[in-house]
Steps between C-alpha positions, in 0.01 A plus 500: 500500500807285439496561125481876563816485710671287237404750233640788706825312554532422130436865411758619752755254365430611144548863604835410659614319185386791283698746715810280475466479123459878477812548709696257283383670182589844633850397598566353155389807305761763577816293513661640182637849483375736228834477317480122480140517382602751231782276380268197487243698300770634269637150441155363422438789258829437320421128478154566351644742244769246409242226447286729284799602288604135464147408393493779241841390369386141461183613321705718260747220438224249426319741267825582314584132457155422364515796254852428377 
């Protein structure tokens, strides 16, 4: 009987903690405005393109040096 009550209390406490975590996660999600999210995505895209172009340039440079 005692272990049943303990189990119920543990389950209730876990439910409370889960609800608190859900509330914390929900409040963190929509903090940025759509404009800020767009600018962040745009910046990341530009950075990826820059890295790819830099990589291609290094590859071309190395292949030209080895051929010449």
